[in-house]
C-alpha positions, 0 to 999 in steps of 0.5 A: 255781277255781269251778264255772265253771273246774271245769266248763268245763276238762278239766284239773280237779285243780288247781281241785278242791283247795281244796274241803275234805271237809265237807258244810258246805263254806264255798265252796259258797255261792261255787260256787252263785253262780258256777253262777248266773252261768253261767246268768244267761239263763235263766228263774227256778229252780223255787220248790220247798219243803220240807214237814216231816212231823210222824210218827213216834216217838223223839227227833230225830236227826241228819238224812240228806238224800237226793236221787233224780234221773234227770238224762237221759243227755246223748247220749239228751237230744240224740238218741234221746229226742226232746224235740220242744218243748225248744230243741236249745240247752237240751239242750246239755251246755255248758248242762245241766251248770251247772243239774245241779250247781246242783240239787245244790248248792241243796240239798246232799244227803248221798246223791245217787243218779242214773240216766242218768249218762253224764258221770261220769268227766269231770264229775260224779265229779271235781267232787263229789269236790271237794266232799267226795263219795265215789262208785260208778258201774255202767254199762248193759252195752249202754247205747243211748247207745253208738249215738249219734254223738259219745256220751260213753260208756255211761250207768249208775247212780251213788251218791254220798255225803258222806265227812264224814258217812259211812264206806263199808262196802261197795259192790257193782254189780248187773246185774239178772236176770230169771229167771236171765238177765242184763238190761240194767239195774243197781244199786249197793248201798252200806252206809254208817255214819253218823259221827254216830249209828255207825248203818248204812243201806243204799243202792240206786240203781236204773234198771228197764226203760223202756216199756209192755208190760215190765211183767213184766220190770220186776217180775222186776228188782225182785224180783231187787234185793229178793233182793240186799238181803236178803242185804246187810241181814240181818245175823243171820238170824232176828232182824229187829231186827238188819237195817240199815235201807234207802234204795231210789232209783230210776227205776222206770219204773213207775206206782204200780199196776204189780206191781213197786211192789206187790212193793216196798210189800208186801215183808218189809222194810216199805218205804214210799214217802217221796213218799207224805207230800206227799199229804193222806192220806199214801197217795198218790203225787204227780200226777207225777215226769216230764213231757215231750212227745215225737213220740207225745204227752205223758207225765205221770207217776210213775215215780220213788220213794225207798223206806225202811225205816218201822220203823227211819227217819223221813221229816223233810221232803219237797221239794215238786213245782213246779206245771204253770205252773212247769213250763211249756207246753213241759214238761221239760226246758227252759231252767228244768230239765236233765231230764225227770225232777224230783229228789226229795229228802227228809231222814230220820233214825234212829227212836231206841230208846225207854230206860227206867231201867237203860239197857235199851230199852223195850218197843215197842208 
C-alpha cells in the first residue's frame, strides 16, 4: 500500500503497517514516486534549493530539519477564502492531499508544524504515523470551517515529529488569551529530546488572529504564548544556561513591522527569525511567504516565521523561495502548489559547548 492507496482509501491501517518508523525510510522514495504518479498532469514543482549558511561556532552536530506550513484548510480553500484566480479543480482535496504529502516527503523534515489543518484524523495523522511521525493536534474552539457546508470538522494547529529522532517529554495544547480572556487562536508546545545528542528542544506551533485592525490582539496573543513558553523552558530559575532551546513556528498573520514581531525579536529568550538568513544582510525577511488573489485584491506579504534561540541553535540551511515567475500570474494556490502560503524549511543544529583540557567547558566570550 503506497501513497495512492493510503490517501485514497478510508481504511488506512493495513496500508500503513509496512512502513518502519525511520526518518530515512527506504520506502519513502517509492511513496513519493506514487504521489507524483497521481499528479502527472500538473505543472512542474517549484525548483527550490537549500541555501547553506556559514555562521555560528562550535563543531557540527546532527541536523534537525524543521518545516513550518499553513497548508490552507480544505473548507476555507473551497469556501470562505474565495481564491478567484484558482480553478476549483485545483482546490479539490482529492488533488491537494497528494501535493501536501509530496511537499513533506520531498523535504523529509524531522519536525513539521502546520496551521489550518482540517484533515488531521482522516489523512495527515494516519499517513504520517505510517512514516514514523508522532503528532499532536489542537483545533480552534470556534473554527470558521464549521460554518462551511460539507466541512470535515474544525481546523487547527498540528505538530509532527520523527519518532526515530526524538523522544517526547511533554506536550501541551494552549488556548491563547488576550487580557485573560480566551480567544479563538491556539498553540501546541511540545518538548522533545534528541535521541542522537541527548539534548532537549521545545517546539511551539501557533496561528495568530488574521486581518488588519487586529494588530493589538496578535500582539497580546504573542505575549501570552511567550509567557507560556517561559514556564516550559526555564528549568532552573535564574540560570539562563539551563534553559531549553526554542523553535517557534507560526503563521503570525503579521508583517515584520508589526508589534507582535517586535515582541518576539526583543524577547528575553534571545530569538531570531531563521528566514532572515536568506537576505544579503542577514537582517531582512523574505519579500513574501504568502501570495494570493481574492476579490478584494492581491496580497503578497510575509506572515510566516520560524523563530529560534540564537545562543543555543545554529541555522545551517534555509530553503529558498520560489520566484514570481515560478509562482505564476494567478498566484497561490494553484495546480502546482496546494496552499496560499509557502512552506518554510530550515536545518538547525545545536551549538556545541567549547571544551578545554580536563573536560571543563571553556568560557564563552
